[in-house]
N, C-alpha and C positions, 0 to 999 in steps of 0.2 A: 355533653350536648343533650339538652332536654328533648324528649320525644313529644310530638304533638299529642294533645289529648285525644284526638280522633284521627283514625287512619282512613276516613272516608275520602273517596275520590269522585270527581265529576268528569265526564267525557263530553267534549263539545265538538261539533262538526261544523265547518264553514260551509254554508249553502249558497251564499251569494258573493260576488266579486266586490272587492273594495274600490273598484274603479269609479271615478267621479265622486268619491267620498272625501270628507275632510281628512287631513293628514293625521289628526288625533285618533280617528277611528282606525286607520291603517296601522298606526303604531300600537293600538290596543290589540288588534288581531295578532301582530307579531309577538307582543307580550304574552299572548295566550298560546303561542307556538303554532299559529295558523298563518298560511300565506297563499294557499290555493284552494279552489273549490273542492269540496268532498274530502278534504284532509281532516283527520281527527286528532285530537290531543287529549290526553288524560292528565288531569291536574288534581292537586289536593283541594278539597272542598273547604275553602277559607272565605271569610267575608271579603277579602281583597279580590279574590278570583271571581266571586259572585258579583261584585261591583263591576269588574271588567266585562263580564258576560252581559250585565244589564246595559252597559254603554253601547254594545254592539249587538243587542238582541235581535235586531232586524237583519243581521248578516249571518247569524249562527243559530244552531239548535242544540239543545242538551240531549244527549243520547242516554237512554236508561239501560 
């Protein structure tokens, strides 16, 4: 199994509720491992994850 070129990670925290949002945005949050306010998830920093974060950028924040 090939190891990723980079071991960088990104931590995201959900800051707003997905209530009254499209189902696609709720599904994206679940894909990021988030489902409740103030929950944090640490993920590999890949273009796919960055794209998911961009889709719900109004609901999450990137924790440094």
